[in-house]
LOBA-866069 format. One record per residue: x negated, z negated, y negated of N, C-alpha, C, O in turn; residue in one letter. Coordinates in steps of 0.2 Angstrom, whole numbers. Each point is the difference from the previous one (the first is absolute). Example, Ala and Ser with C-alpha at 12.3 -4.5 7.8 and 13.67 -1.06 7.14 Angstrom:
-66,-39,28,4,0,-6,-4,0,-6,-5,-3,1,A
7,7,-6,-4,-1,-6,4,-3,-5,-3,-1,-6,S
END
This chain:
-190,519,-167,5,3,3,3,-4,4,6,0,2,M
-11,-5,1,6,-5,6,3,-5,-6,5,-2,0,R
-9,1,-6,5,-5,-2,5,5,-5,5,-4,0,I
-5,9,-3,4,5,-1,6,0,2,6,-1,-3,I
-7,2,12,7,0,4,3,-6,0,6,-1,0,L
-10,-4,-1,4,-7,2,2,-4,-5,3,-5,1,A
-5,10,-6,5,-2,-8,7,4,1,5,-2,0,L
-7,8,2,7,5,0,3,-4,4,5,-2,-2,I
-6,-1,8,5,-1,8,4,-8,-6,5,0,-3,S
-12,-6,2,5,-4,-5,3,1,-3,5,-3,3,A
-2,7,-9,4,4,-3,5,3,1,5,0,-4,L
-6,4,10,5,0,6,5,-5,1,6,0,-1,L
-10,-3,4,4,-5,3,4,-6,-4,5,-3,3,F
-7,2,-9,3,-4,-5,6,4,-5,4,-3,-3,A
-4,9,4,5,4,-3,5,1,4,5,4,-1,S
-5,-7,10,5,2,4,-1,7,5,4,1,4,G
-11,3,-7,-1,5,6,-3,-2,5,-5,-4,-2,I
7,4,8,-5,-1,7,-2,6,3,3,4,3,L
-9,-5,-3,-4,7,2,2,-2,12,0,-5,5,I
2,12,-6,0,0,9,-6,-4,4,-5,3,-1,P
5,-5,4,-5,-1,6,-1,6,4,4,4,0,S
-11,-2,3,-1,5,3,3,-1,6,0,5,4,A
4,-10,0,4,0,5,6,2,0,4,3,4,D
-2,-6,-12,9,3,0,-1,7,-2,4,4,3,A
-10,-1,-7,0,8,1,-2,5,5,0,6,0,Q
-3,-11,4,2,4,7,4,2,4,1,5,3,S
2,-13,-3,7,1,5,7,4,-5,5,3,2,A
-6,-3,-8,5,3,-5,-1,9,4,4,4,3,A
-11,-3,-4,-2,7,3,1,1,8,0,5,4,D
2,-10,-2,-2,3,9,6,0,3,3,-4,2,F
-3,12,1,-6,2,2,-1,8,-2,3,5,2,P
-7,-5,-6,-1,7,-2,-4,4,6,-2,6,-2,N
0,-7,8,-1,5,4,-1,-2,8,2,-6,1,R
-3,10,3,4,-5,7,-3,-5,2,-6,-2,-2,P
11,-2,6,-3,-6,6,0,3,7,4,4,3,I
-9,-9,-2,-2,0,7,1,-6,2,-3,-5,-2,R
9,5,10,4,-5,2,-7,1,7,1,4,4,L
-5,-8,-3,-5,-1,7,4,-3,4,0,-6,-1,I
4,8,7,1,-3,6,-6,-1,7,-2,4,3,V
1,-8,-3,-4,-1,3,1,-2,9,-2,-5,3,C
6,9,-1,2,2,7,0,6,-1,2,3,-5,V
-5,0,13,2,8,0,8,1,-1,5,-4,2,P
-5,10,-4,6,5,2,4,-2,5,-1,-1,6,P
6,-1,-9,5,2,5,4,-9,0,5,-1,-4,G
-6,-2,7,1,-8,-3,6,-2,-2,4,4,-1,G
-1,-11,0,5,-3,-4,-3,2,-8,3,3,-4,G
-9,-6,3,-5,0,-5,2,7,-6,3,0,-6,V
-4,3,11,-3,8,-3,6,2,-1,1,2,-6,D
4,-2,9,8,2,0,3,-1,-7,1,4,-5,T
-1,-12,6,1,-3,-9,-2,2,-4,3,2,-6,V
-9,-2,8,-5,2,-8,1,7,-4,-1,1,-6,A
2,4,11,4,6,-1,7,1,-3,1,4,-5,R
2,-8,9,7,0,-5,0,-3,-6,3,2,-4,I
-8,-9,4,0,-1,-9,-4,2,-3,0,0,-6,V
-5,4,9,-7,5,-7,7,6,-2,0,3,-5,A
3,-2,10,6,7,-2,5,-2,-6,1,4,-5,E
1,-10,7,4,-1,-6,-3,-2,-6,3,0,-5,G
-9,-3,4,-4,-3,-5,-3,6,-4,1,1,-6,L
-4,6,10,0,5,-6,5,1,-5,-1,0,-6,S
7,0,10,5,3,-3,3,-7,-7,2,1,-5,R
-4,-6,8,2,-5,-4,-6,-1,-9,2,-1,-5,K
-7,2,8,-5,0,-4,-1,7,-4,-3,0,-5,L
4,4,8,-4,6,-2,-5,4,1,-2,5,-4,G
-2,-8,10,-7,2,2,-1,-2,5,3,-5,3,Q
-6,10,0,-1,0,7,-4,-4,5,-6,0,0,P
11,-4,5,-4,-6,3,-2,4,7,4,3,2,V
-11,-4,1,-4,3,4,0,-7,4,-2,-6,-2,V
4,8,8,-1,-4,5,-5,2,5,1,6,3,V
-6,-10,-2,-7,-1,3,-1,-3,5,2,-6,-1,E
-4,7,6,0,-4,8,-7,0,2,-3,4,2,N
0,-13,-5,-7,-2,2,1,-4,5,-1,-6,-2,R
3,6,10,1,-1,5,-8,-5,1,-5,2,-2,A
5,-10,6,-3,-1,5,-2,-8,-2,0,-2,-6,G
-4,0,12,0,-9,-1,6,-1,-4,1,-2,-6,A
4,2,12,7,-5,-3,1,1,-6,2,-5,-2,A
-3,11,-1,3,-1,-6,-7,0,-7,1,1,-6,G
-8,-4,8,-4,-2,-3,-2,4,-5,-1,-2,-6,N
-1,9,8,-2,5,-3,2,3,-4,-3,2,-5,I
10,1,4,4,-1,-6,2,-3,-4,1,2,-6,G
-2,-10,7,2,-6,-5,-6,0,-4,0,1,-6,A
-6,-1,10,-7,0,-5,0,6,-3,-3,0,-5,E
7,5,6,-4,8,-6,7,-4,-6,0,0,-6,Y
4,-2,8,4,-3,-6,-1,-6,-5,2,0,-6,V
-6,-5,9,-3,-5,1,-3,-1,-7,0,-4,-5,F
-4,12,6,-6,0,-5,0,6,-4,-4,3,-4,T
10,0,5,3,5,-7,2,-3,-6,2,-6,-1,S
-3,11,-3,1,-2,-8,8,-5,2,4,0,5,D
-5,-5,-12,6,-4,2,6,2,-7,2,-3,-5,P
-1,11,8,5,4,-6,6,2,2,4,3,-3,D
-3,-5,8,6,1,3,0,8,4,4,1,4,G
-8,4,-5,-2,7,4,1,0,7,2,5,2,Y
-4,-12,1,-4,1,8,6,-8,2,0,-5,-3,T
4,7,7,2,-5,2,1,0,10,-1,4,3,L
3,-10,-2,-1,0,7,6,-2,2,4,-5,-2,L
-3,8,9,7,-1,3,-2,-3,6,-3,4,3,A
4,-9,-1,-4,-3,7,5,-3,3,5,-1,-3,A
-5,-1,9,3,-4,7,-3,-7,-3,-3,-1,-5,Q
7,-5,9,-4,-8,-2,-7,-1,1,-3,-4,-3,P
0,9,7,-6,-4,2,-6,0,-4,-4,-5,0,A
3,12,-4,-5,0,-4,2,-7,-8,-4,-3,-2,P
11,4,1,2,-6,-4,0,-7,0,0,-3,-5,L
-1,1,12,0,-5,3,-4,-4,6,-2,-6,-2,T
0,8,7,-3,-3,4,-7,2,2,-3,-4,4,V
1,9,-6,-7,5,1,-6,-5,-2,-5,3,2,N
5,-8,-4,-6,-2,-3,0,-4,5,-6,-2,1,P
12,-1,4,-2,-6,5,-1,5,7,-3,-2,4,L
5,11,-4,-1,1,5,-8,6,-2,-2,4,5,M
0,-3,-9,-6,5,-2,-6,-5,-4,1,-4,-4,Y
-8,5,8,-4,-6,-3,-5,1,-7,-2,-4,-5,K
3,11,6,-5,3,-7,8,4,-2,2,5,2,N
0,-8,-8,4,5,-5,-1,-1,-7,-1,-5,-4,M
1,11,2,-2,2,-8,5,-2,-6,-1,0,-6,N
7,-1,8,4,-2,-4,5,-7,2,-1,-1,6,F
5,-3,-10,4,-5,1,9,1,-2,3,-1,-5,D
-3,3,11,10,0,-2,1,-2,-4,4,3,-3,P
-4,-8,0,4,-5,-5,-1,1,-7,3,-3,-4,K
-9,8,5,-3,3,-10,5,5,1,0,4,-5,N
4,-1,10,5,8,-1,4,-2,-6,2,-6,-1,F
0,9,-3,7,0,-4,7,2,3,1,6,-1,V
3,-9,5,5,0,5,6,5,-6,1,-4,-4,P
1,9,4,4,6,-4,5,-1,2,5,0,-4,V
-2,-2,10,6,0,5,1,0,7,-6,1,3,T
11,-2,1,1,0,7,3,7,-1,4,1,-4,I
-6,3,8,5,4,0,6,-1,8,6,-1,-1,M
-8,2,6,6,-1,7,-3,-6,2,-5,-3,-1,T
10,0,5,0,-5,7,3,2,5,5,4,0,S
-7,-4,6,4,1,6,-2,-4,5,-6,-2,1,I
10,1,5,-1,-4,5,-5,4,5,-1,6,1,A
-2,-11,3,-5,1,7,5,-3,5,4,-5,0,N
-4,12,3,0,0,9,-3,-1,4,-6,1,-2,V
7,-3,8,-2,0,6,0,5,5,4,-1,5,L
-8,7,-4,1,6,3,-6,2,6,-6,-1,-1,M
8,3,5,-4,1,7,0,8,2,3,4,-4,V
-7,-4,9,-3,9,0,8,0,5,4,-5,2,R
-2,14,-2,5,2,4,2,-5,6,6,-3,1,P
-13,2,4,2,0,7,-4,-6,1,-5,-1,4,D
7,-4,-9,-4,-8,1,4,-3,6,6,3,1,F
-7,-8,3,5,-2,5,3,-4,-2,4,-2,4,P
-4,-2,-11,3,-5,-3,9,4,-3,2,5,-3,A
0,-9,3,7,4,-4,4,-7,-3,6,0,-1,K
-11,-5,-1,4,-3,-5,-4,-5,-3,-2,-3,5,T
0,1,-10,-6,-4,-4,0,-7,6,-5,-2,1,A
9,-2,1,-2,-3,6,-4,3,6,-5,-1,2,Q
9,5,-1,-5,5,6,-8,0,0,-5,-1,4,E
5,3,-12,-6,3,-2,-6,-7,-1,-6,0,2,L
10,-5,-4,-4,-6,-1,-2,-2,8,-6,-1,1,I
11,0,5,0,-1,6,-8,5,1,-5,-2,2,A
6,9,-3,-4,3,4,-7,-2,-3,-4,-3,4,Y
3,4,-10,-7,-3,-3,-2,-8,2,-5,-3,1,A
10,1,0,-4,-8,2,-1,1,9,-5,-3,2,K
7,5,1,-2,4,6,-7,3,2,-4,0,5,A
5,4,-11,-7,5,0,-5,1,-8,-1,4,-4,N
-1,-12,6,-4,-3,-7,-7,6,-1,-4,1,5,P
3,3,-13,-5,3,-1,2,8,3,-4,5,-1,G
11,-5,4,-1,9,2,6,3,-3,2,6,1,H
2,-10,-4,4,4,-6,-4,1,-7,-3,-5,-2,V
3,10,-1,-3,4,-7,7,1,-3,6,1,2,N
-9,-3,-9,3,3,-5,-3,2,-7,-5,-3,-2,Y
8,9,0,-1,3,-5,0,-1,-6,6,-3,-1,A
-10,3,-5,1,-3,-7,-2,6,-5,-4,5,1,S
7,-5,-6,-1,4,-7,-9,0,0,-3,5,-2,Q
0,-11,3,-8,-2,-3,1,-7,1,6,-3,2,G
-14,0,-2,-1,-6,1,3,-4,-7,-3,0,-5,I
8,-4,6,2,-4,-7,6,2,-2,4,-3,-4,G
-1,8,7,8,3,-2,5,-5,2,1,-5,3,T
3,7,-6,9,-4,4,-1,0,7,-1,-5,4,T
1,12,-2,0,0,6,-4,-3,4,1,-1,6,S
-9,0,-8,-2,-2,5,0,-9,-1,0,-3,5,H
0,0,-11,1,-6,-2,7,-3,4,0,-6,3,L
3,9,-2,9,-1,4,-2,0,7,0,-6,2,T
-2,10,2,-3,1,6,-4,-8,-1,3,-4,4,A
-7,2,-7,-3,-8,2,2,-3,-3,-2,-6,1,A
8,6,-6,5,-6,2,4,-2,6,1,-5,2,L
1,12,-1,6,2,10,-7,-3,4,2,-5,3,F
-8,5,-2,-4,-3,5,2,-8,1,2,-3,5,E
-4,1,-13,-3,-7,-1,7,-2,2,0,-3,6,T
7,3,-9,8,-3,2,1,0,8,1,-6,3,V
-3,13,0,1,1,8,-4,-1,4,1,0,7,T
-8,-3,-10,-6,-2,5,-3,5,6,-3,-2,5,G
5,10,-8,-2,6,3,-7,0,-2,-2,-5,-4,T
-1,11,7,-6,1,-2,3,9,1,4,2,4,K
-7,0,-9,1,6,-2,-7,5,-4,-3,-3,-4,L
1,10,6,-5,3,0,-1,2,-8,6,3,1,V
-7,-1,-7,0,2,-4,-3,6,-1,-6,1,2,H
11,7,-5,-4,5,1,1,4,-7,4,6,-1,V
-8,-9,-4,2,3,-5,-1,7,-4,-6,2,0,P
10,1,-3,1,8,-1,-1,0,-8,0,-4,-4,Y
-2,10,2,-1,2,-7,8,3,-4,1,3,-5,K
2,-6,8,6,0,-6,7,0,6,-1,-1,6,G
7,2,-8,6,1,4,-1,5,3,-3,-1,5,T
5,8,-7,-1,4,4,-5,-1,7,4,-1,5,A
-8,1,-3,-5,1,4,-1,-6,6,-2,1,6,P
6,-8,-9,3,-5,5,5,2,2,1,-2,6,A
3,5,-9,10,2,3,-3,7,4,2,1,6,L
-6,3,-7,-1,5,4,-3,-3,6,2,2,5,N
-6,-5,-5,-2,-4,8,5,-4,4,2,1,6,D
1,-5,-12,6,-3,4,6,6,5,2,-1,6,L
0,5,-9,5,3,3,-4,5,7,2,3,5,I
-10,-3,-7,-2,6,5,-4,-7,5,-6,0,3,S
10,-5,-3,0,-6,6,-9,-2,-2,0,-4,4,S
-5,5,-6,-6,-4,-1,-1,-7,-3,-5,-2,-2,H
12,0,0,-1,-9,-2,7,1,3,4,4,2,V
-4,-10,-4,6,-4,4,6,-3,-8,7,1,1,D
-9,-4,-5,5,-1,-3,-3,0,-8,-6,0,-2,M
11,-1,-3,-2,-1,-7,2,-3,-2,4,-2,4,I
-2,-2,-11,2,-5,-7,2,6,-3,-5,2,0,F
9,3,-2,1,4,-3,7,1,-5,6,0,1,M
-10,2,-7,6,0,-5,6,5,0,-2,6,0,E
9,-8,1,5,2,3,2,8,-3,2,5,4,L
-3,-6,-10,-2,9,0,-3,4,1,2,6,-1,A
-8,-8,4,-3,6,3,0,-1,9,-4,3,4,S
9,-8,-4,0,-2,8,10,3,3,2,1,5,A
0,0,-12,9,-1,5,0,9,0,6,1,1,I
-9,5,0,2,5,0,-4,1,8,2,5,4,K
-6,-8,-3,-4,1,7,3,-5,6,0,2,5,L
4,-8,-9,5,-3,4,6,4,3,1,-1,6,H
3,6,-10,4,3,-1,-1,7,6,4,2,4,Q
-10,1,-4,-2,2,3,-4,2,6,-3,5,2,A
6,-11,0,-2,-5,5,-10,0,2,-3,-3,4,G
1,7,-10,-7,0,2,-5,-7,0,-5,-1,3,R
9,-2,-6,-3,-10,3,6,-2,-2,5,3,-2,A
-6,-11,5,5,-5,0,1,-5,-4,-5,-4,1,R
10,2,-6,0,-7,-4,2,-2,5,4,3,4,I
-10,-11,-3,5,-5,3,3,-4,-4,6,-2,1,L
-10,-1,-6,5,-6,-5,-1,2,-9,-4,4,-1,A
6,-6,-3,-1,0,-9,-4,-7,0,3,-5,2,V
-9,6,-7,-2,-6,-3,5,-5,-6,-2,-4,-3,A
11,8,4,2,-5,-7,3,-7,2,-2,-4,5,T
6,4,-9,4,-9,-1,5,5,6,1,-3,6,A
3,7,-8,5,4,3,0,5,2,-6,3,-1,K
10,1,4,0,6,3,1,5,-5,3,0,-5,R
-7,5,7,-1,5,-5,7,8,2,1,4,5,V
3,-6,-14,6,6,2,1,5,5,4,1,4,E
-10,3,-7,-2,9,4,-3,-2,8,-3,4,2,T
3,-10,2,-3,-2,6,4,-6,2,-4,-5,1,L
12,5,-2,3,-5,2,-1,-4,6,1,-7,1,P
-3,12,5,-2,-1,6,-5,-5,3,0,-3,6,D
-4,5,-13,-7,-2,1,-2,-10,-1,2,-2,-6,I
-4,-2,10,1,-6,-1,-7,-4,-5,-6,2,1,P
8,-5,-5,-5,-3,-4,-4,-5,4,2,-3,5,T
-9,4,-6,-7,-4,2,4,-9,3,-1,-2,6,L
4,-1,-12,3,-6,0,5,-1,7,-1,-5,4,D
5,10,-4,5,0,5,-6,0,7,1,-4,5,E
-5,7,-5,-4,2,8,-4,-6,0,-4,0,5,A
3,-8,-11,-2,-4,3,-5,-3,-4,-2,-6,1,G
1,11,-5,-6,-1,-5,0,-3,-8,-4,3,-4,L
9,-8,4,4,-4,-7,-3,0,-4,-6,-3,0,K
8,8,-6,-2,0,-9,-6,5,2,-5,-2,-3,G
4,7,8,-5,4,0,5,6,-6,6,2,1,F
-10,0,-7,2,5,-5,-8,2,0,-5,-3,0,E
5,12,-1,-4,1,-3,2,8,-4,2,5,2,S
-4,-6,-8,-1,7,-3,-4,3,-4,-4,-3,-3,G
4,10,2,-7,3,-6,4,3,-6,6,1,-1,T
-11,-1,-4,2,4,-6,-5,3,-2,-5,0,3,W
6,4,-8,-4,2,-3,-2,0,-7,5,-4,-2,N
-9,5,-3,-2,-3,-5,-2,7,-6,-1,6,1,A
0,-8,-6,-3,4,-5,-4,-3,-5,2,-3,-5,I
-9,3,5,-5,-3,-2,-4,3,-6,0,6,0,A
-4,-10,-5,-4,4,-6,-7,-6,0,0,-6,1,A
-3,10,-1,-8,-3,-2,0,-6,-5,1,1,-6,P
-2,-7,8,-4,-5,-2,0,3,-9,-3,5,-2,P
7,-10,-2,-1,2,-8,2,4,-3,-1,2,-6,K
8,1,13,4,4,-6,3,-3,-5,0,-6,2,T
2,8,-6,3,0,-6,8,-3,2,3,3,4,P
0,-8,-6,5,-1,1,6,4,-2,5,0,3,D
-5,4,-9,3,3,-2,2,8,4,5,3,0,A
-11,-2,2,0,5,5,2,0,6,1,5,3,I
-1,-11,0,3,-4,6,8,2,1,4,2,5,V
-2,-5,-11,6,0,-3,5,4,2,5,-1,3,A
-9,8,-8,0,5,0,2,3,7,6,0,2,K
-10,0,1,-1,2,9,7,-4,2,5,3,0,L
-6,-7,2,5,-6,0,7,5,1,2,4,4,N
0,-5,-12,7,4,-2,0,4,5,3,0,6,K
-6,6,-8,2,5,4,-1,0,6,3,5,3,A
-5,-9,1,0,0,7,6,-2,4,2,1,6,I
-1,-5,-10,5,-4,3,9,3,-2,5,-2,3,N
-7,7,-8,4,3,-3,1,7,7,6,1,1,E
-9,2,1,-3,6,7,5,-6,5,5,1,2,V
-8,-5,-2,1,-5,8,8,1,-1,3,2,4,L
0,-4,-10,8,-3,-1,4,9,0,6,0,2,A
-9,3,-3,3,8,0,4,0,5,0,-5,4,S
5,11,-3,2,1,5,-3,4,6,1,-1,6,P
-4,5,-8,-5,6,3,-6,-5,2,-2,2,5,E
-1,-6,-6,-3,-6,4,2,-2,6,-3,0,5,A
10,-4,-9,2,-4,5,4,3,7,2,-4,5,R
0,12,-7,2,5,5,-6,2,5,2,1,6,D
-7,-1,-8,-6,1,5,-2,-7,3,-3,0,6,H
3,-6,-8,0,-6,3,4,-2,5,-1,-3,5,F
5,6,-7,9,-3,6,-3,5,6,0,-2,6,E
-2,9,-7,-2,5,7,-4,-4,3,1,0,6,K
-5,-2,-9,-7,-3,3,1,-9,3,-5,-3,2,I
11,0,-4,1,-7,3,-6,-3,-6,-4,-4,2,N
4,5,-7,-3,-4,-5,4,-2,-6,4,4,-2,L
-6,-12,0,3,-3,-5,-4,0,-5,-6,-3,1,R
8,6,-8,-4,0,-7,1,-6,-1,5,-3,0,A
-13,0,-3,0,-7,-3,0,0,-8,5,-2,-3,A
-11,5,2,0,-1,-10,0,-6,-2,6,-3,0,G
-11,0,-2,-1,-9,-3,-5,3,-9,-3,5,-1,R
4,-10,-2,-4,-3,-4,-7,1,2,-1,-1,6,T
-5,2,-10,-7,-2,1,2,-4,4,1,1,6,P
-1,-9,-11,1,-6,1,1,-1,7,-3,-4,4,A
10,7,-3,3,-2,6,-5,3,6,-1,-2,5,E
-1,7,-7,-4,3,7,-5,-3,0,-2,-1,6,A
-2,-1,-12,-6,-4,2,2,-7,4,-3,-1,5,K
8,-3,-6,3,-6,3,2,3,8,0,-4,4,A
2,10,-4,3,1,6,-7,1,5,1,-1,6,F
-7,3,-7,-7,4,2,-3,-7,2,-4,-1,4,I
5,-5,-8,-3,-5,0,2,-5,5,-3,-4,3,T
10,5,-2,5,-3,8,-3,5,4,-3,-3,5,H
2,7,-5,-1,3,7,-7,0,2,-1,1,6,E
-6,-2,-12,-4,-2,3,-2,-6,3,-4,-1,5,T
8,-3,-7,1,-8,2,3,1,6,-3,-3,4,E
7,7,-2,6,-2,7,-5,5,5,0,-3,5,V
-3,10,-5,-4,3,4,-6,-5,1,-3,-3,5,W
0,2,-13,-5,-2,2,-4,-6,5,-6,0,3,G
13,-6,-2,0,-5,6,3,3,6,-2,-3,5,G
5,9,-3,2,4,7,-10,1,1,-2,0,6,V
-3,3,-13,-4,4,4,-5,-7,3,-3,0,5,V
4,-7,-12,-5,-4,5,4,-4,7,-3,-2,5,K
10,1,-5,0,-3,6,0,4,7,-1,-2,5,A
2,8,-8,-3,4,7,-7,2,2,-1,2,5,A
-4,-3,-10,-6,0,2,-2,8,-1,-5,2,3,G
9,2,-7,-4,8,0,-3,0,-3,1,-1,-6,V
-9,2,9,-7,3,-2,0,3,-6,3,5,0,P
-7,-6,-3,-2,5,-6,-5,3,0,-6,-3,1,A
6,9,-1,-5,8,3,-5,-1,-9,-5,4,-1,N
END
């Protein structure tokens, strides 16, 4: 039987008739059932919000339900590991903040996946980080905060969305460049961290603008500075950290969609095209504008290069700041 099949294939090849590969056939049929988008943070945070906006548009674009499922914990490792070990068929995807795709191997001793082996699909959105304090914190400016922290070493604490998250590593970088000693209080996501900040249970946080601006505008917390090269249009009166004396201090966060290792290129390309079209749609951009997010959208190759660069940058911060592994 094998000899007969081989002869048939040879005859078809010789006659110019090519047999589609299994990958090509699966990509042509993709998707023919619901897709699961695994969000590795709790509901309510920036990644979760963006994932749901994208999932809604992607469902219409592909003609199949795209179901968002939250699998939070261990700075994104739980959800990331679940996707990493899933079938590489495009039906289980990861929506993640930077940590599980970049620096978590430096932060956690025992991990059951290698971020470098994920297949990046695209970068969904990017957003600037801001320095925000509890509403009754005594410092009114970034300079005053630095002076207060230096005068009270080990008495100022900061919240983060979890160990290894951008909010954690930005604060670690802040400690290094300012010569201050802060106390880290990690949370399991954005919502619980912000809840404790506005309740004055923690002093400060580095947080993405989209999650911080409404609290600032409502007076429930105060943004002291933005971690951008220039002032943010929506906060024209808030200085940059560079203006506060931390030359070149910039920090932003982003979120990406990635597929399990060995996902066929053709399926990744199909997903990339559809997701980027959703990101560029007026509906999505209107959503993003309302929450101060900027749509990114990149090719798989560009997304991979971007994540590699971010890994190098923040990996250097982890090592320079001596952030301990868990």
